[in-house]
C-alpha positions as CSV (number, residue, x, y, z in Angstrom):
1,M,-50.7,-70.6,-79.6
2,S,-49.3,-73.9,-77.8
3,A,-45.7,-74.3,-77.6
4,R,-43.7,-78.1,-76.6
5,T,-41.5,-77.6,-73.5
6,R,-37.7,-78.3,-74.2
7,S,-36.7,-81.9,-74.6
8,T,-32.9,-83.6,-74.2
9,A,-31.3,-85.0,-76.9
10,G,-27.9,-86.6,-77.6
11,G,-27.1,-86.4,-73.7
12,G,-26.1,-83.0,-73.7
13,G,-28.5,-80.0,-72.6
14,A,-31.9,-79.0,-73.7
15,V,-32.4,-78.1,-77.3
16,A,-33.9,-75.2,-78.8
17,L,-37.4,-74.1,-78.7
18,R,-39.7,-73.8,-82.0
19,I,-38.9,-70.9,-84.0
20,E,-42.0,-69.1,-83.5
21,D,-41.2,-69.2,-79.5
22,Y,-38.5,-66.5,-79.6
23,G,-38.7,-62.8,-79.1
24,L,-36.6,-60.3,-80.8
25,L,-34.4,-58.0,-78.6
26,G,-32.2,-55.1,-80.7
27,D,-30.2,-52.0,-80.4
28,L,-29.4,-51.3,-84.4
29,H,-26.2,-52.8,-84.1
30,T,-26.6,-56.4,-83.2
31,A,-30.0,-58.5,-81.5
32,A,-30.9,-61.5,-79.4
33,L,-33.7,-63.8,-79.4
34,V,-35.5,-65.0,-76.0
35,G,-37.7,-67.8,-76.0
36,R,-40.8,-68.1,-73.9
37,D,-39.0,-70.1,-71.1
38,G,-37.1,-66.9,-70.6
39,S,-33.7,-68.2,-71.9
40,I,-32.0,-66.3,-74.7
41,D,-30.7,-68.5,-76.9
42,W,-29.0,-66.4,-79.7
43,L,-26.7,-63.3,-79.5
44,C,-24.2,-62.4,-81.7
45,L,-21.9,-59.5,-80.4
46,P,-20.8,-56.5,-81.0
47,R,-22.9,-56.9,-84.4
48,F,-25.6,-59.0,-86.3
49,D,-22.6,-60.5,-88.2
50,A,-20.3,-61.4,-84.8
51,P,-19.6,-64.7,-83.7
52,A,-22.1,-65.5,-81.5
53,C,-21.8,-66.2,-77.5
54,F,-24.9,-67.3,-76.9
55,A,-25.7,-70.4,-80.0
56,A,-28.1,-72.9,-77.9
57,L,-30.3,-72.4,-80.6
58,L,-28.2,-73.9,-83.2
59,G,-27.9,-77.0,-80.9
60,D,-27.9,-77.0,-77.2
61,E,-27.3,-75.2,-74.0
62,R,-23.6,-76.5,-73.8
63,A,-23.2,-74.0,-76.7
64,G,-24.2,-70.7,-74.6
65,F,-27.7,-69.6,-72.7
66,W,-28.8,-67.1,-70.7
67,R,-31.9,-68.1,-69.0
68,L,-34.1,-65.7,-66.0
69,A,-37.0,-67.7,-65.1
70,P,-39.0,-68.8,-61.9
71,A,-37.1,-71.8,-60.4
72,A,-40.0,-74.4,-61.4
73,G,-39.3,-73.6,-65.1
74,G,-42.0,-73.9,-68.0
75,L,-43.4,-71.8,-70.6
76,C,-44.6,-68.4,-69.8
77,T,-48.1,-67.7,-69.2
78,R,-47.9,-64.5,-71.6
79,R,-45.9,-62.0,-73.0
80,R,-45.8,-58.9,-74.9
81,Y,-43.7,-56.2,-75.9
82,R,-44.5,-52.7,-74.6
83,G,-46.3,-50.5,-77.1
84,D,-44.5,-49.6,-80.4
85,S,-40.9,-50.4,-78.7
86,L,-38.4,-53.5,-78.4
87,V,-39.1,-53.6,-74.4
88,L,-40.4,-57.1,-73.9
89,E,-42.3,-58.5,-70.8
90,T,-42.5,-62.0,-70.2
91,E,-44.5,-62.8,-67.3
92,W,-45.3,-66.2,-65.7
93,D,-48.5,-67.3,-63.5
94,T,-46.7,-70.0,-60.6
95,P,-48.3,-71.3,-57.5
96,E,-46.2,-69.0,-55.5
97,G,-47.6,-65.8,-57.6
98,S,-47.0,-63.9,-60.9
99,V,-43.7,-62.8,-61.9
100,R,-43.0,-60.5,-65.0
101,V,-39.1,-60.3,-66.7
102,I,-38.5,-57.0,-68.4
103,D,-35.8,-57.5,-71.1
104,A,-34.5,-55.0,-73.5
105,M,-31.2,-54.1,-75.4
106,P,-30.8,-49.9,-75.0
107,P,-29.9,-47.8,-77.8
108,R,-25.9,-48.4,-78.4
109,G,-23.7,-46.2,-76.1
110,E,-20.4,-46.9,-74.6
111,A,-20.7,-50.5,-75.2
112,A,-23.6,-53.3,-75.9
113,D,-25.8,-53.6,-73.1
114,V,-29.0,-56.7,-72.6
115,V,-30.9,-55.2,-69.4
116,R,-32.9,-57.9,-67.7
117,V,-35.0,-56.6,-64.6
118,V,-37.0,-59.3,-62.7
119,E,-40.3,-57.8,-61.0
120,G,-42.4,-59.2,-58.9
121,V,-46.2,-58.9,-59.3
122,S,-48.0,-61.1,-56.6
123,G,-46.9,-63.6,-54.4
124,R,-43.4,-64.8,-53.6
125,V,-42.0,-66.5,-56.6
126,P,-38.4,-68.5,-56.4
127,M,-36.0,-67.3,-59.2
128,R,-33.2,-68.9,-60.8
129,M,-30.8,-67.5,-63.3
130,A,-28.3,-69.5,-65.2
131,L,-25.7,-67.9,-67.8
132,R,-23.2,-70.1,-69.8
133,L,-21.1,-67.6,-72.1
134,R,-19.8,-69.2,-74.9
135,F,-17.8,-67.2,-77.3
136,D,-17.4,-67.9,-81.0
137,Y,-20.6,-69.8,-81.4
138,G,-20.3,-71.8,-78.6
139,H,-16.4,-72.9,-78.9
140,I,-14.5,-70.9,-76.3
141,V,-14.9,-71.3,-72.6
142,P,-13.9,-67.8,-71.4
143,W,-12.0,-67.0,-68.5
144,V,-14.5,-65.8,-65.6
145,R,-13.7,-64.2,-62.6
146,H,-14.9,-61.5,-60.4
147,Q,-14.1,-57.7,-60.8
148,D,-15.1,-54.2,-59.2
149,G,-18.5,-55.9,-57.9
150,R,-19.3,-57.5,-61.4
151,L,-18.8,-60.8,-62.6
152,A,-16.3,-60.8,-65.4
153,A,-15.6,-62.8,-68.7
154,V,-12.6,-63.0,-71.0
155,A,-11.8,-64.9,-74.0
156,G,-9.3,-63.5,-76.9
157,P,-10.8,-60.7,-78.1
158,D,-14.0,-61.3,-76.3
159,A,-15.0,-59.7,-73.0
160,A,-18.2,-59.4,-70.8
161,W,-19.3,-58.5,-67.5
162,L,-22.6,-59.3,-65.7
163,K,-23.8,-56.8,-63.0
164,T,-26.5,-57.9,-60.2
165,P,-27.2,-57.3,-56.5
166,V,-28.1,-61.2,-56.4
167,P,-25.3,-63.3,-55.0
168,L,-24.1,-65.6,-57.7
169,S,-22.3,-68.9,-57.8
170,G,-20.5,-71.3,-60.2
171,E,-21.0,-74.8,-60.9
172,D,-19.9,-76.5,-64.1
173,M,-18.4,-73.5,-65.8
174,T,-21.9,-72.2,-65.4
175,T,-23.2,-68.9,-63.3
176,Y,-26.0,-69.4,-61.1
177,A,-28.0,-67.1,-59.0
178,G,-31.0,-68.3,-56.6
179,F,-33.6,-65.5,-55.0
180,E,-36.8,-65.0,-54.4
181,V,-38.9,-61.7,-55.5
182,A,-41.8,-60.3,-53.9
183,A,-45.0,-58.2,-55.4
184,G,-43.2,-54.9,-56.0
185,Q,-39.8,-55.9,-55.9
186,R,-37.5,-55.3,-58.9
187,V,-34.2,-57.1,-59.1
188,P,-32.0,-55.7,-62.0
189,F,-29.5,-57.9,-64.3
190,V,-27.0,-56.2,-66.7
191,L,-24.6,-58.0,-69.4
192,T,-22.3,-55.7,-71.1
193,Y,-19.8,-56.5,-73.8
194,R,-16.6,-54.7,-75.1
195,H,-13.7,-55.9,-76.7
196,S,-11.2,-57.6,-74.4
197,H,-8.2,-54.6,-75.2
198,E,-10.7,-51.9,-74.4
199,R,-11.2,-50.7,-70.3
200,M,-14.3,-52.3,-68.6
201,P,-17.2,-50.1,-69.8
202,R,-19.4,-47.8,-67.2
203,P,-22.5,-50.0,-65.7
204,V,-25.6,-48.9,-67.1
205,D,-28.6,-48.1,-64.8
206,A,-31.3,-51.0,-65.7
207,E,-34.3,-48.8,-64.9
208,K,-33.0,-45.6,-66.9
209,A,-32.0,-48.3,-69.7
210,L,-35.5,-49.4,-70.1
211,A,-36.9,-45.9,-70.0
212,D,-34.8,-45.1,-72.7
213,T,-35.1,-48.1,-74.8
214,E,-39.1,-47.5,-74.6
215,A,-38.5,-43.8,-75.2
216,F,-36.4,-44.2,-78.6
217,W,-39.0,-46.6,-80.2
218,T,-41.7,-44.4,-78.8
219,S,-40.0,-41.3,-80.5
220,W,-39.1,-43.5,-83.9
221,M,-42.7,-44.6,-84.3
222,R,-44.0,-40.7,-84.3
223,G,-43.0,-40.8,-88.1
224,F,-45.4,-43.4,-88.7
225,R,-47.8,-42.7,-91.1
226,Y,-50.4,-45.4,-92.8
227,E,-53.9,-45.4,-92.9
228,G,-55.4,-49.0,-93.1
229,R,-57.3,-51.6,-91.6
230,W,-54.0,-53.4,-90.5
231,E,-52.0,-50.5,-88.6
232,E,-51.1,-52.9,-85.7
233,A,-49.3,-55.6,-88.1
234,V,-47.8,-52.7,-90.1
235,R,-46.3,-51.0,-87.4
236,R,-44.7,-54.0,-85.3
237,S,-43.5,-55.1,-89.1
238,L,-41.6,-51.5,-89.1
239,V,-40.4,-52.0,-85.6
240,V,-38.7,-55.2,-87.1
241,L,-37.3,-53.9,-90.0
242,K,-35.9,-50.9,-87.8
243,A,-34.3,-53.7,-85.8
244,L,-32.8,-55.2,-88.5
245,T,-31.2,-52.0,-89.6
246,Y,-27.2,-51.5,-88.7
247,A,-27.3,-47.7,-87.6
248,P,-23.9,-46.8,-88.3
249,T,-23.9,-47.6,-92.3
250,G,-27.8,-47.7,-93.0
251,G,-27.3,-51.1,-94.3
252,I,-30.5,-53.9,-93.2
253,V,-29.6,-57.4,-92.1
254,A,-32.0,-60.3,-94.0
255,A,-32.5,-61.9,-90.8
256,V,-30.3,-62.1,-87.3
257,T,-29.8,-65.5,-87.4
258,T,-27.8,-68.1,-89.6
259,S,-28.5,-71.7,-90.4
260,L,-32.3,-72.1,-89.4
261,P,-33.4,-74.5,-91.6
262,E,-36.0,-74.6,-94.4
263,Q,-36.6,-78.5,-93.6
264,P,-36.1,-79.6,-90.2
265,G,-33.0,-82.2,-90.0
266,G,-32.0,-80.7,-93.8
267,P,-29.5,-79.1,-95.4
268,R,-30.8,-75.8,-96.6
269,N,-29.4,-73.9,-94.0
270,W,-27.9,-70.3,-94.7
271,D,-26.7,-67.5,-93.7
272,Y,-28.7,-64.4,-93.6
273,R,-26.7,-62.0,-92.0
274,F,-25.9,-59.9,-94.6
275,C,-27.6,-57.1,-96.7
276,W,-29.0,-58.3,-100.1
277,L,-29.5,-56.0,-103.2
278,R,-32.6,-57.2,-104.4
279,D,-34.2,-56.4,-101.2
280,A,-33.6,-52.3,-101.5
281,T,-36.9,-51.5,-103.9
282,F,-39.2,-53.5,-101.6
283,T,-37.4,-52.1,-98.8
284,L,-38.0,-48.8,-99.8
285,Q,-41.3,-49.0,-100.9
286,A,-42.1,-50.1,-97.4
287,L,-40.1,-47.5,-95.8
288,L,-41.3,-44.2,-98.2
289,G,-45.0,-45.8,-97.8
290,T,-45.2,-45.5,-94.5
291,G,-43.5,-42.5,-93.8
292,F,-39.6,-43.4,-92.9
293,V,-37.7,-41.2,-95.3
294,A,-34.8,-41.1,-92.9
295,E,-34.4,-44.7,-93.0
296,A,-35.0,-44.7,-96.8
297,R,-32.1,-42.5,-97.2
298,A,-29.5,-44.2,-94.9
299,W,-30.4,-47.5,-97.0
300,R,-30.2,-45.7,-100.1
301,E,-26.8,-44.4,-99.2
302,W,-25.4,-47.7,-98.2
303,L,-26.3,-49.1,-101.4
304,L,-25.2,-46.6,-103.6
305,R,-21.4,-47.2,-101.3
306,A,-21.6,-51.1,-102.1
307,V,-22.3,-51.3,-105.4
308,A,-19.4,-48.5,-105.9
309,G,-16.8,-50.2,-108.5
310,D,-16.5,-52.0,-111.6
311,P,-20.2,-53.0,-111.9
312,A,-19.0,-56.4,-113.5
313,D,-18.0,-57.0,-109.3
314,L,-21.6,-56.2,-108.6
315,Q,-22.7,-58.6,-106.1
316,I,-26.1,-59.8,-104.9
317,M,-25.4,-59.6,-101.1
318,Y,-22.8,-57.4,-99.0
319,G,-21.8,-57.5,-95.5
320,I,-23.6,-54.8,-93.1
321,D,-20.5,-52.0,-93.3
322,G,-20.3,-53.2,-97.3
323,T,-18.0,-55.7,-97.5
324,R,-17.6,-58.2,-100.3
325,R,-15.8,-61.1,-99.2
326,L,-18.3,-63.1,-97.2
327,P,-16.5,-66.7,-97.6
328,E,-18.7,-69.5,-96.6
329,Y,-17.5,-72.5,-94.0
330,T,-19.1,-74.9,-91.7
331,L,-19.5,-74.8,-87.9
332,D,-19.3,-78.5,-87.2
333,W,-19.1,-78.8,-83.6
334,L,-22.9,-77.7,-83.7
335,P,-25.5,-80.0,-84.4
336,G,-27.8,-77.9,-86.1
337,Y,-31.6,-76.7,-85.3
338,E,-33.2,-79.9,-84.2
339,G,-29.9,-81.6,-85.7
340,S,-30.3,-79.7,-89.2
341,A,-26.5,-79.3,-90.1
342,P,-24.7,-78.2,-91.3
343,V,-24.2,-74.6,-89.6
344,R,-23.3,-72.3,-92.2
345,V,-21.3,-68.9,-91.7
346,G,-20.7,-66.7,-94.4
347,N,-22.6,-67.3,-98.0
348,A,-21.1,-68.5,-101.2
349,A,-24.2,-67.2,-103.1
350,S,-22.2,-63.7,-102.9
351,G,-20.1,-65.2,-105.8
352,Q,-23.1,-66.4,-107.8
353,F,-24.2,-64.4,-110.8
354,Q,-27.8,-63.1,-110.5
355,L,-28.8,-60.8,-113.4
356,D,-31.9,-59.4,-111.4
357,V,-29.8,-57.0,-109.0
358,W,-28.5,-55.0,-111.9
359,G,-32.5,-54.5,-112.0
360,E,-33.5,-54.3,-108.6
361,V,-30.7,-51.8,-107.9
362,L,-31.3,-49.6,-110.9
363,D,-35.0,-49.6,-109.6
364,G,-34.6,-49.1,-106.1
365,L,-32.4,-45.9,-107.1
366,H,-35.3,-44.4,-109.6
367,L,-37.8,-45.2,-106.8
368,A,-35.6,-43.0,-104.4
369,R,-35.0,-40.5,-107.4
370,T,-38.8,-40.1,-108.0
371,A,-40.0,-39.8,-104.0
372,G,-37.1,-36.7,-103.8
373,I,-34.1,-38.7,-102.4
374,H,-31.7,-37.0,-104.6
375,A,-28.2,-37.8,-105.6
376,D,-25.3,-36.2,-106.8
377,E,-23.8,-36.2,-110.2
378,Q,-21.4,-39.3,-109.6
379,A,-24.3,-41.4,-108.4
380,W,-25.9,-41.2,-111.9
381,D,-22.6,-41.8,-113.0
382,L,-22.6,-45.1,-110.9
383,Q,-25.7,-45.7,-112.9
384,R,-24.6,-45.5,-115.9
385,A,-21.5,-47.8,-116.0
386,L,-24.1,-50.2,-114.2
387,L,-26.4,-49.7,-117.2
388,D,-23.3,-50.3,-119.5
389,F,-22.7,-53.5,-117.9
390,L,-26.7,-54.6,-118.0
391,E,-26.5,-53.6,-121.6
392,G,-23.8,-55.8,-122.6
393,H,-25.2,-58.9,-120.2
394,W,-28.7,-59.3,-120.2
395,D,-29.2,-62.2,-122.5
396,D,-26.3,-64.1,-120.3
397,P,-27.9,-67.2,-118.3
398,D,-27.9,-66.7,-114.5
399,N,-28.2,-68.2,-111.3
400,G,-31.8,-66.3,-110.7
401,L,-33.3,-64.6,-107.6
402,W,-33.6,-67.7,-105.4
403,E,-29.8,-68.2,-105.7
404,V,-30.1,-71.7,-107.1
405,R,-27.0,-74.0,-107.0
406,G,-27.7,-75.9,-110.1
407,D,-27.0,-74.7,-113.7
408,R,-27.2,-71.0,-115.0
409,R,-30.6,-70.6,-116.8
410,H,-32.4,-68.1,-118.7
411,F,-34.6,-67.1,-115.7
412,V,-37.6,-65.3,-116.7
413,H,-37.7,-62.9,-113.4
414,S,-34.0,-62.3,-114.2
415,K,-34.7,-60.8,-117.8
416,V,-37.9,-59.1,-116.8
417,M,-35.7,-56.8,-113.9
418,A,-33.3,-56.5,-116.9
419,W,-35.8,-54.8,-118.8
420,A,-36.7,-53.1,-115.3
421,G,-33.3,-51.7,-115.2
422,L,-33.4,-50.0,-118.5
423,D,-36.9,-48.8,-118.4
424,R,-35.9,-46.7,-115.3
425,A,-33.1,-45.4,-117.0
426,V,-35.0,-44.4,-120.0
427,R,-37.3,-42.8,-117.7
428,A,-34.7,-40.9,-115.5
429,V,-33.9,-39.1,-119.0
430,E,-37.4,-38.2,-120.0
431,R,-38.5,-37.4,-116.7
432,F,-35.6,-35.9,-114.9
433,G,-33.8,-34.6,-117.4
434,L,-30.5,-36.7,-116.6
435,D,-28.1,-37.3,-119.6
436,G,-27.8,-40.9,-121.1
437,P,-28.7,-42.6,-124.5
438,A,-32.3,-43.2,-124.2
439,D,-33.2,-44.3,-127.8
440,R,-30.0,-47.1,-127.4
441,W,-31.9,-48.1,-123.5
442,R,-35.5,-47.8,-124.8
443,A,-34.4,-50.1,-128.2
444,T,-32.4,-52.5,-125.9
445,R,-35.4,-52.8,-123.1
446,D,-38.1,-53.5,-126.2
447,K,-36.1,-56.2,-127.4
448,I,-35.9,-58.1,-123.9
449,H,-39.6,-57.4,-123.7
450,A,-40.1,-59.0,-127.2
451,E,-38.0,-62.0,-126.1
452,V,-39.5,-62.8,-122.7
453,C,-42.9,-63.0,-124.2
454,D,-41.7,-65.1,-126.9
455,R,-39.3,-67.6,-124.7
456,G,-40.4,-66.8,-121.5
457,Y,-44.2,-67.6,-121.9
458,D,-46.2,-71.2,-122.5
459,A,-49.3,-69.9,-124.6
460,E,-50.7,-73.7,-124.4
461,R,-50.2,-73.6,-120.6
462,R,-51.2,-70.0,-120.5
463,T,-48.6,-68.6,-118.1
464,F,-44.8,-67.3,-118.1
465,T,-42.4,-70.2,-116.8
466,Q,-39.4,-70.0,-114.4
467,F,-36.9,-70.1,-117.4
468,Y,-37.0,-70.2,-121.1
469,G,-38.3,-73.1,-122.0
470,S,-39.1,-74.3,-118.6
471,K,-42.0,-76.7,-117.5
472,G,-41.9,-75.5,-114.1
473,L,-43.2,-72.2,-112.7
474,D,-41.6,-69.5,-110.0
475,A,-43.5,-67.0,-107.3
476,A,-41.7,-64.2,-108.8
477,L,-43.4,-64.3,-111.8
478,L,-46.1,-62.9,-110.0
479,L,-44.0,-59.4,-110.3
480,I,-44.4,-59.0,-113.8
481,P,-47.2,-56.5,-113.3
482,R,-45.9,-54.9,-110.1
483,V,-42.4,-53.8,-111.8
484,G,-44.3,-52.6,-115.0
485,F,-43.4,-55.5,-117.7
486,L,-47.1,-56.1,-118.5
487,P,-50.6,-54.3,-117.3
488,W,-52.6,-56.0,-114.8
489,N,-55.2,-56.2,-117.5
490,D,-53.3,-58.1,-119.7
491,P,-55.0,-61.6,-119.6
492,R,-51.0,-63.1,-119.7
493,V,-50.6,-61.8,-116.0
494,A,-54.0,-63.4,-115.1
495,G,-53.4,-66.9,-116.6
496,T,-49.6,-66.4,-114.8
497,V,-51.2,-65.8,-111.1
498,E,-53.8,-68.7,-112.1
499,A,-51.2,-71.1,-112.8
500,V,-48.9,-69.8,-110.1
501,R,-51.7,-70.0,-107.7
502,R,-52.5,-73.7,-108.8
503,E,-49.2,-75.3,-109.1
504,L,-46.9,-73.9,-106.2
505,C,-49.6,-73.4,-103.7
506,S,-49.7,-75.7,-100.4
507,D,-52.5,-76.0,-98.1
508,G,-53.0,-71.9,-99.8
509,F,-49.3,-70.8,-99.2
510,L,-46.8,-70.7,-102.0
511,L,-43.9,-72.2,-102.6
512,R,-41.0,-70.4,-103.9
513,Y,-40.8,-73.0,-106.9
514,E,-40.9,-76.6,-107.4
515,P,-37.2,-77.6,-106.9
516,Q,-37.7,-81.1,-108.2
517,A,-38.9,-79.6,-111.6
518,D,-36.9,-79.5,-114.2
519,G,-34.8,-82.3,-113.5
520,N,-34.0,-80.6,-109.7
521,V,-33.6,-77.2,-110.9
522,D,-31.7,-75.7,-107.8
523,G,-29.1,-78.6,-107.6
524,L,-30.2,-79.4,-104.0
525,P,-31.2,-82.1,-102.0
526,G,-34.3,-82.2,-99.6
527,T,-37.6,-79.7,-100.1
528,E,-38.6,-76.4,-97.9
529,G,-41.7,-74.8,-96.9
530,A,-44.0,-72.0,-98.2
531,F,-42.3,-69.1,-98.8
532,V,-44.0,-66.5,-96.6
533,T,-43.2,-63.0,-98.7
534,C,-44.0,-65.0,-102.0
535,T,-47.3,-65.4,-100.4
536,F,-47.9,-62.0,-99.7
537,W,-46.8,-61.1,-103.3
538,L,-50.0,-63.7,-104.2
539,A,-52.2,-61.4,-101.9
540,D,-51.2,-58.7,-103.7
541,A,-51.6,-60.1,-107.1
542,L,-55.1,-61.4,-106.3
543,Y,-55.9,-57.7,-105.1
544,G,-54.3,-56.1,-108.5
545,L,-56.7,-58.4,-110.8
546,G,-59.6,-56.8,-108.9
547,R,-60.1,-60.4,-106.8
548,H,-60.3,-57.8,-103.6
549,R,-62.0,-60.4,-101.3
550,E,-59.7,-63.2,-102.3
551,G,-56.3,-60.9,-101.7
552,Y,-58.0,-59.9,-98.2
553,E,-58.4,-63.3,-97.3
554,L,-55.3,-64.3,-97.6
555,F,-54.2,-61.4,-96.2
556,E,-55.5,-61.9,-92.9
557,R,-54.5,-66.0,-93.4
558,L,-50.9,-64.7,-93.8
559,L,-51.1,-62.7,-90.4
560,S,-52.1,-65.4,-89.0
561,L,-49.1,-66.9,-89.2
562,R,-46.8,-64.4,-86.7
563,N,-46.0,-65.7,-83.4
564,D,-47.5,-64.2,-80.4
565,L,-45.2,-61.2,-80.6
566,G,-46.1,-60.1,-84.5
567,L,-42.9,-61.7,-85.4
568,L,-42.9,-63.7,-89.1
569,S,-39.8,-66.2,-90.3
570,E,-38.6,-67.0,-93.7
571,E,-41.2,-69.9,-94.7
572,Y,-43.7,-71.9,-93.0
573,D,-44.7,-75.5,-93.0
574,P,-48.9,-75.6,-93.5
575,G,-48.5,-79.6,-92.4
576,T,-47.1,-78.9,-89.1
577,G,-48.1,-75.0,-88.1
578,R,-44.8,-74.0,-87.5
579,Q,-42.3,-71.1,-88.8
580,L,-39.0,-72.2,-90.7
581,G,-36.0,-70.5,-91.7
582,N,-34.1,-67.5,-90.6
583,T,-36.1,-65.3,-88.1
584,P,-37.2,-62.6,-87.9
585,Q,-37.1,-62.1,-91.7
586,A,-37.0,-58.8,-93.4
587,F,-38.2,-59.9,-96.7
588,S,-41.6,-61.5,-94.5
589,H,-42.0,-58.2,-92.8
590,V,-41.4,-55.8,-96.3
591,G,-44.0,-57.9,-97.9
592,L,-46.8,-57.4,-95.1
593,V,-46.1,-53.9,-95.1
594,N,-46.2,-53.6,-98.9
595,A,-49.2,-55.8,-99.5
596,A,-50.9,-53.8,-96.9
597,L,-50.2,-50.7,-98.5
598,H,-51.5,-52.0,-101.7
599,L,-54.5,-53.8,-100.3
600,S,-55.5,-50.5,-98.3
601,G,-55.3,-48.6,-101.6
602,A,-52.6,-46.5,-100.4
603,R,-50.4,-44.8,-103.1
604,P,-47.1,-43.7,-101.4
605,A,-44.3,-42.2,-103.1
606,E,-43.7,-43.9,-106.9
607,R,-45.8,-46.8,-106.0
608,T,-46.1,-46.0,-109.9
609,A,-42.5,-46.6,-110.3
610,H,-43.8,-50.3,-109.7
611,G,-46.1,-50.2,-112.9
612,R,-49.3,-48.0,-112.2
613,D,-48.0,-45.6,-114.5
614,H,-47.6,-48.0,-117.4
615,V,-51.2,-49.9,-117.5
616,G,-52.1,-47.9,-120.5
617,G,-49.4,-48.7,-122.6
618,E,-47.2,-51.6,-122.7
619,R,-44.8,-52.4,-124.7
């Protein structure tokens, strides 16, 4: 894959690379993005949603970075992960010889560490290190000094230490090192973070940290279960999903970044370092379907804690620890990735009314229950409360799953998920003997079904629509058979799949919806790229309709969108061949795993919870 080199813009430092030029490091508390030029351009410490200390990704090098590469610069010759781990090896072939930089974030111990080891492969290669720590998203320049053989940087609540045997020098509020590495030599660098009011942590041994990191990931992957033709892609996607997990709570962030644009230069830039409830069922499917029951249980427990309380206060997303307040504000000192402003922190969509999340939560908890992950009585009491709210509000208009900032509508997907929530409640009573008014829930469920088929289906066009009376379509309509609302062999399903494919495809990849349809339904300017996970839904739908070859071909084409390390962002621009949106995106990788399971003919724990046991008798 070709990649452009960094360029200079606006009189500042070099701008960020392409989104697909970044690799991922992580320690299950936070994550870093490492470019193909050896520069860490994004890192939030001490956790995913903390302010970044390297934020060059959203502007230029003035916002903080850490580069370790040959002195001549340039992009690497090749890179790879060690096996199933997040130990990243980046190699350059230069006129003087070859060199390898090995990067890792070891499992969190006393403090957060980033370990980088330079290894000479052949010849003798001049190297250069540049470290510019800028706390609070590039806004705060720390006080730097030498302390007990380490470089120490402190600013307000933040402190970091760099330990290396290489002599360091300072210039222009940046730390530099120049050295040479010969074949067989290994030169370590360890950056450690801790809150400034805590004592300086003990330095980790770089070599041991690399070994521990590789051992951790190798051991974790022993739980992997999948039999199919796409094992490599599924394995890597599950490693990404695990890396997006916040270990203390089990929450899974949507992505590790904020404000990577859906349209370069446009305003559709959002903070994705939070946990979305609607990801619950998809994530549980992926984890349970590949053998990771412990992770599924942790995610379910996070879900139960997050949604506890008044059902009317249910949010579509929460912080990684269940935090509810996620106020949105802008960082006006950052120009944004490729000038895509504003840069946002927090997400105002957390306050939206999105009806589908009640169904998503109930569906996810039903899936966990069916897979043998049982809860106590209080968990069912909570679900009963959610059902009470759903019964009283299923016919309210909402903002829809795509978080439109225009007028509320009667979105078809939202109604379908309301149906799914009540359907799972009926089955909880019938199949598991739980206590509840099954007859009343069944009647409401059937009423929703009849209304959606009447008001949400356009018989003339032979398709369901985005919302009642809409002329537009929505990729989420592809999920109608997946959740069991209609069987795959219903002609309305086939007509909807064909209409979505015809009207929402861009060079074979699927848009979420047409933003300009129905008078600009989402209330936002600009456009966006093709949505990766929606296209996985299309591959899944084609397979479900019996069009197996088409499903396989589309799935394989989607795999080609991954970067050289197997990573996917949120969206893809077919015109430029570039990834768009926040990265790496959990929704995209979950979509990959679940589509692979379906296209491989797998029937993991309770795939029947999403329609297989409904095919014979729909209401």
